[in-house]
C-alpha positions in Angstrom: 0.0 0.0 0.0 1.3 3.4 -0.9 0.3 5.8 1.9 -0.5 9.4 0.9 1.2 11.6 3.5 -0.2 14.9 2.2 -3.9 14.1 2.4 -5.9 15.6 5.3 -9.4 15.3 6.6 -10.1 18.8 5.3 -9.1 17.8 1.8 -11.6 14.9 1.9 -14.6 17.1 2.8 -15.9 17.4 -0.8 -15.8 13.6 -1.1 -17.5 13.0 2.3 -20.2 15.6 1.4 -20.9 13.6 -1.8 -21.0 10.4 0.3 -23.7 11.8 2.5 -25.7 13.1 -0.4 -25.7 9.7 -2.0 -26.4 7.9 1.3 -29.6 9.9 1.8 -30.9 8.7 -1.6 -29.9 5.1 -0.8 -31.5 5.1 2.6 -34.8 6.5 1.3 -34.8 4.0 -1.6 -34.3 1.0 0.7 -36.8 2.2 3.2 -39.5 2.7 0.5 -39.0 -0.7 -1.1 -38.1 -3.0 1.8 -40.7 -5.5 3.1 -39.9 -6.3 6.7 -41.5 -9.7 6.3 -38.5 -10.6 4.2 -36.2 -10.3 7.1 -33.1 -8.1 7.1 -31.5 -6.7 4.0 -28.0 -8.1 3.7 -26.5 -7.4 0.3 -27.5 -6.3 -3.2 -28.2 -8.4 -6.3 -28.3 -6.4 -9.5 -28.4 -3.2 -7.3 -31.4 -4.2 -5.1 -31.1 -5.2 -1.5 -32.0 -8.8 -0.7 -31.9 -11.0 2.3 -29.7 -14.0 3.0 -30.4 -15.9 6.3 -27.6 -16.7 8.6 -28.4 -14.5 11.5 -30.1 -11.1 11.5 -26.8 -9.3 12.1 -27.3 -6.5 9.6 -30.5 -5.0 10.9 -28.7 -2.5 13.1 -26.7 -1.2 10.1 -29.9 -0.6 8.1 -31.4 1.7 10.7 -28.1 2.9 12.1 -27.3 4.5 8.7 -30.3 6.8 9.2 -28.8 8.1 12.4 -25.4 8.6 10.8 -27.0 10.4 7.9 -28.8 12.8 10.2 -25.6 13.4 12.1 -23.8 14.4 8.9 -26.6 16.4 7.3 -29.1 17.4 10.0 -31.8 15.8 7.9 -34.6 15.3 10.4 -36.4 12.8 8.2 -33.4 10.5 8.7 -33.5 11.0 12.5 -37.2 10.1 12.5 -36.6 7.0 10.4 -33.8 5.8 12.8 -36.0 6.4 15.8 -39.1 4.8 14.5 -37.4 1.7 13.1 -35.2 1.2 16.2 -38.3 1.2 18.4 -40.3 -1.0 16.1 -37.7 -3.6 15.1 -34.7 -3.7 17.4 -36.0 -5.0 20.8 -35.5 -8.7 19.9 -31.9 -8.0 19.1 -31.3 -6.6 22.6 -32.3 -9.9 24.1 -30.9 -12.2 21.4 -29.0 -15.0 23.2 -27.9 -16.8 20.0 -25.5 -14.5 18.4 -22.1 -12.7 18.9 -23.4 -9.6 17.0 -24.7 -7.2 19.7 -22.0 -4.6 18.9 -23.2 -4.5 15.3 -26.9 -4.4 15.8 -27.4 -2.5 19.1 -24.6 0.0 19.2 -25.4 1.1 15.7 -29.0 1.9 16.7 -29.5 2.4 20.5 -25.9 3.5 20.8 -26.2 6.1 18.0 -29.5 7.4 19.4 -28.0 7.8 22.9 -24.9 9.4 21.5 -26.9 12.0 19.5 -29.0 12.9 22.5 -25.9 13.3 24.8 -24.1 15.4 22.2 -27.1 17.7 21.9 -27.5 16.8 18.2 -31.0 15.4 18.8 -33.5 16.5 21.4 -34.8 13.7 23.7 -38.3 12.5 23.2 -40.5 10.6 25.6 -37.7 9.3 27.9 -35.6 8.1 24.9 -32.3 8.4 26.7 -33.4 6.0 29.5 -34.9 3.7 26.9 -31.7 3.6 24.8 -29.5 3.1 27.9 -31.7 0.3 29.2 -31.4 -1.4 25.8 -27.6 -1.0 25.9 -27.3 -2.3 29.4 -29.3 -5.4 28.6 -27.5 -6.0 25.3 -24.1 -5.9 27.0 -25.1 -8.3 29.7 -26.8 -10.7 27.2 -23.8 -10.7 25.0 -21.5 -11.3 28.0 -23.5 -14.3 29.1 -22.5 -16.1 25.9 -19.3 -17.1 27.5 -17.1 -20.2 28.0 -13.6 -20.7 29.5 -10.3 -22.0 28.2 -7.8 -24.0 30.1 -5.3 -21.1 30.2 -4.1 -20.1 33.7 -1.0 -18.0 33.0 -0.9 -14.4 31.8 0.1 -13.9 28.2 1.2 -10.8 26.2 2.2 -10.1 22.6 5.1 -8.1 24.2 8.0 -10.3 25.2 8.6 -10.5 29.0 5.6 -8.3 29.7 3.1 -8.9 32.5 0.2 -10.0 30.2 -3.4 -10.9 30.7 -4.8 -14.4 31.2 -6.6 -15.6 28.0 -9.1 -17.5 30.1 -12.4 -17.2 28.2 -14.3 -15.8 25.3 -17.7 -14.9 24.0 -18.5 -17.7 21.6 -19.8 -17.3 18.0 -23.1 -18.5 16.6 -21.4 -21.7 15.6 -21.4 -22.8 19.2 -19.2 -22.9 22.4 -16.2 -24.3 20.6 -15.9 -21.3 18.3 -14.2 -18.0 18.8 -14.6 -15.5 15.9 -12.3 -12.6 15.2 -15.4 -10.6 14.4 -16.6 -10.6 18.0 -14.0 -8.1 19.2 -16.2 -5.5 17.6 -19.0 -6.6 20.0 -16.9 -5.9 23.1 -18.0 -2.3 22.9 -21.5 -3.6 24.0 -19.9 -4.8 27.2 -17.8 -1.7 27.5 -20.8 0.7 27.2 -23.0 -1.4 29.6 -20.2 -1.4 32.1 -19.8 2.4 31.7 -23.5 2.7 32.4 -22.9 0.9 35.7 -24.4 -2.4 34.7 -23.3 -6.0 35.6 -24.3 -9.5 34.4 -26.0 -11.3 37.3 -25.1 -15.0 37.5 -25.9 -18.0 39.6 -26.3 -17.2 43.3 -26.6 -13.5 42.5 -23.0 -13.4 41.5 -22.1 -10.0 39.9 -20.0 -10.5 36.7 -17.9 -7.5 35.7 -18.6 -6.7 32.1 -15.3 -4.8 31.6 -13.3 -7.7 32.9 -15.2 -10.1 30.6 -14.5 -7.9 27.6 -10.8 -7.8 28.5 -10.7 -11.5 28.9 -12.3 -12.0 25.5 -9.8 -9.6 23.9 -6.9 -11.4 25.5 -8.1 -14.8 24.2 -8.7 -13.4 20.7 -5.3 -11.9 20.6 -3.6 -15.0 21.8 -5.3 -17.4 19.4 -6.8 -15.5 16.5 -3.9 -13.1 15.8 -0.3 -14.0 15.1 2.8 -12.2 16.2 5.7 -14.0 14.4 6.3 -16.2 17.4 6.5 -19.5 15.4 3.2 -20.8 16.6 2.9 -22.7 13.3 4.6 -22.8 9.9 2.5 -19.8 8.7 3.0 -17.6 11.7 3.4 -14.2 10.1 3.1 -11.1 12.3 -0.3 -9.6 11.9 -2.0 -12.6 10.2 -5.5 -13.2 11.5 -7.4 -16.5 11.7 -11.1 -15.9 11.3 -12.0 -18.6 13.9 -10.3 -20.5 16.7 -11.6 -23.9 17.8 -11.5 -25.2 21.4 -12.1 -28.6 22.9 -15.1 -28.0 25.1 -14.4 -31.0 27.3 -11.3 -29.3 28.8 -11.0 -25.8 27.2 -7.9 -26.6 25.2 -7.2 -24.7 22.0 -7.2 -27.1 19.1 -6.7 -25.3 15.7 -7.5 -22.3 13.5 -10.5 -22.4 11.3 -12.6 -20.2 9.1 -16.2 -19.7 7.9 -15.8 -17.1 5.3 -12.1 -17.1 4.5 -10.1 -19.3 2.1 -8.3 -21.4 4.6 -7.4 -21.5 8.3 -3.9 -20.5 7.4 -4.7 -17.4 5.3 -6.1 -14.1 6.3 -9.7 -13.4 5.5 -9.4 -9.6 5.2 -12.7 -8.6 6.7 -11.9 -10.6 9.8 -8.6 -8.8 10.0 -10.5 -5.5 9.6 -12.7 -6.3 12.6 -9.5 -6.8 14.6 -8.0 -3.5 13.4 -11.2 -1.5 14.2 -12.2 -3.4 17.3 -8.9 -3.2 19.2 -8.3 0.4 18.2 -11.8 1.4 19.6 -11.3 -0.6 22.8 -7.9 1.1 23.2 -9.8 4.4 23.2 -12.2 3.1 25.8 -9.4 2.2 28.2 -8.7 5.9 28.5 -12.1 6.3 30.2 -11.4 3.5 32.8 -10.0 4.1 36.2 -6.7 2.2 36.8 -8.1 0.4 39.9 -10.7 -1.3 37.7 -7.8 -2.9 35.7 -5.7 -4.2 38.5 -7.3 -7.7 38.7 -6.8 -8.1 34.9 -3.0 -7.4 35.1 -3.0 -3.7 35.3 -3.4 -0.8 32.8 0.0 -1.4 31.2 -0.7 -5.1 30.5 -4.2 -4.4 29.0 -2.9 -1.4 27.0 0.0 -3.5 25.6 -2.5 -6.2 24.6 -4.8 -3.9 22.7 -2.0 -1.7 21.2 0.3 -4.5 20.0 -2.6 -6.5 18.5 -3.9 -3.5 16.6 -0.5 -2.5 15.4 0.4 -6.0 14.2 -2.9 -6.3 12.2 -2.4 -2.8 10.8 1.1 -3.4 9.7 0.2 -6.6 7.9 -2.6 -4.8 6.1 -0.3 -2.1 4.9 2.8 -4.2 4.1 1.4 -7.7 3.5 -1.7 -7.8 1.4 -3.4 -4.5 0.6 -3.3 -3.3 -3.0 -1.4 -0.1 -3.7 -4.6 2.1 -3.3 -5.4 0.6 0.1 -8.1 -1.9 -0.9 -7.6 -5.6 -0.1 -8.8 -8.6 -2.0 -11.2 -10.8 0.0 -8.5 -13.2 1.3 -4.7 -12.8 1.1 -4.3 -16.5 0.2 -7.2 -16.9 -2.2 -6.5 -19.7 -4.8 -6.4 -17.6 -7.9 -4.8 -14.4 -6.5 -1.4 -15.4 -8.0 -2.8 -14.8 -11.4 -2.8 -11.0 -10.7 0.9 -11.0 -10.2 2.3 -8.6 -7.7 -1.1 -7.2 -6.8 0.2 -5.2 -3.8 2.2 -3.0 -6.2 -0.9 -2.1 -8.3 -4.1 -0.4 -7.6 -7.0 -2.8 -6.8 -9.0 -4.1 -9.7 -12.6 -5.0 -8.7 -13.4 -6.2 -12.2 -10.5 -8.7 -12.5 -11.3 -12.3 -13.6 -9.7 -14.1 -10.7 -10.6 -13.0 -7.2 -12.9 -10.3 -5.8 -11.8 -7.3 -3.7 -13.7 -6.5 -0.5 -14.4 -2.8 -0.1 -16.2 -3.5 3.2 -13.0 -4.7 4.7 -11.3 -1.5 3.6 -14.1 0.7 5.1 -13.9 -1.1 8.5 -10.1 -1.1 8.6 -9.8 2.6 7.6 -11.8 3.6 10.7 -9.5 1.5 12.8 -6.4 3.1 11.2 -7.7 6.6 12.0 -8.5 5.7 15.6 -5.2 4.0 16.3 -3.2 6.8 14.6 -5.0 9.4 16.6 -4.5 7.5 19.9 -0.8 7.0 19.2 -0.2 10.7 18.3 -2.0 11.7 21.6 0.3 9.3 23.5 3.7 10.7 22.2 4.1 8.3 19.2 3.7 10.8 16.4 5.6 8.9 13.7 3.7 5.7 14.1 0.5 7.6 14.6 0.9 9.6 11.4 1.6 6.4 9.4 -1.6 4.7 10.5 -3.7 7.9 10.4 -2.6 8.7 6.8 -3.2 5.1 5.8 -6.8 5.5 7.0 -7.2 8.7 5.0 -5.7 7.1 1.9 -8.1 4.2 2.0 -11.0 6.6 2.5 -10.0 8.7 -0.5 -10.0 5.6 -2.7 -13.4 4.4 -1.4 -15.1 7.7 -1.7 -14.6 7.8 -5.4 -15.5 5.6 -8.4 -15.4 2.7 -9.0 -16.1 2.1 -5.3 -18.7 4.8 -4.5 -22.1 4.0 -6.0 -23.3 7.0 -7.9 -26.1 5.2 -9.8 -29.5 6.4 -8.4 -31.0 3.0 -9.4 -28.5 1.1 -7.2 -29.5 0.8 -3.6 -26.0 0.3 -2.3 -23.6 3.0 -1.3 -20.2 1.2 -1.4 -19.6 -1.1 -4.3 -17.6 -4.3 -4.6 -18.3 -5.7 -1.1 -18.2 -9.5 -0.7 -20.2 -11.5 1.8 -19.4 -15.3 1.6 -17.1 -16.1 -1.3 -16.6 -19.8 -0.4 -20.4 -20.5 -0.3 -20.9 -18.6 -3.6 -23.5 -16.3 -2.1 -22.3 -13.1 -3.9 -23.8 -12.1 -7.2 -21.6 -12.4 -10.3 -22.8 -10.2 -13.2 -23.2 -11.6 -16.6 -19.9 -11.7 -18.5 -17.9 -11.6 -15.3 -16.1 -14.4 -13.4 -16.1 -13.1 -9.9 -18.5 -11.1 -7.8 -18.3 -7.3 -8.3 -20.5 -4.3 -8.4 -22.6 -5.1 -5.4 -23.0 -3.7 -1.8 -23.6 -4.9 1.7 -25.3 -3.4 4.7 -22.1 -3.5 6.8 -20.1 -2.0 4.0 -22.5 0.8 3.5 -22.8 1.5 7.2 -19.0 1.6 7.8 -18.4 3.7 4.7 -20.9 6.3 6.1 -19.4 6.0 9.6 -15.9 6.6 8.1 -17.2 9.7 6.4 -18.7 11.0 9.6 -15.5 10.4 11.5 -13.5 12.3 8.9 -16.0 15.2 8.9 -15.6 15.4 12.7 -11.8 15.3 12.5 -11.8 18.1 9.9 -13.7 20.2 12.5 -11.2 19.3 15.2 -14.0 17.1 16.8 -14.3 13.4 17.3 -16.8 10.6 17.1 -17.0 7.9 19.8 -19.6 6.1 21.8 -17.5 6.2 25.0 
């Protein structure tokens, strides 16, 4: 990836304004045409959103986009839409015990509503603040209850000879208790916000389970087993590589092997999984700044937890930049995909979403770009200006590419905002246009949401403001 060191948030404002203009059209089009009886919109086929059942993990993005659009434009129609749809459709997601997706669904809706009220961007109606906060409290606790332990008893750190955190448990994926997904780090913000609101998970015998500690435990286990640090764990241990899934023996909690659901193989990096790591750890690093040191003592202390979050985010970011991203900052869907070699040295060329061999994944780029900006800003604020600038500029470089054609969807008949997003390449779920050999030209709810969230973050940065749920 070639990082543009001269680009600034201010220089991207014309592009982000265009993103918000287009997003308003797309949100209105989908709202007008979508039949809620069909379930949740997931991705587009021939430019129209359709559903694909796995779990209803994209509902929050659908309505969360309305809140983001209001935030960026002050369009009250979008605010009304977000409010009405959250109240009508999101309650079941708050109490959903079968998924690892609470950070996606509930922070994008209840979290954005709460944030807008607290920022003074939206006036509170009918006790909405308490309503949103109750939803966030319950969501964080319900997510935290989806928990199992490992057999690990000793602290571990990605930093040699450091104190470390014990990777003693995790929030398991919808595949079952044996499965730890990289994606779930993005749901730890549900636990963080619920803890920040003073909530706990009540267990057997009225035991109070600390949500902050459970989120840190999950982050430690994910870093230990889903992220690689060049420590010769296996023959493919490259620093920054991410395994989509880790499998554990539920009889005794032993780690058994890497796996994947949506990537090419357990020993390659599914780039959206890596993007969740980049964004999730960077955001949790920001959250740590709001936590009192005494709250971290039983988890190894502030230094140990900070090292864990920081080194994990940096490793994944470095591999994105130096290992598999195309020159313009956009990754292909998996860095080891079978036909990728036909593109030659693709990292030295701009991405080609219309190639005949393997699809790109713009959604991975949008998710990662936000993480790059957050990590870069955090490092610069903590006296690491050189590293901070590198990551921050990488985020802006990716955004500049995404907020232009061929990635930005300018066709008014296309309901998607961000083109060339990929859902499940191994299962063949993504639409391949006539005359093409790989999926291209389509959008996803998570790609659209994160593109708009990226635009909002850049707008805030250009005004010397910030965007966070904490």
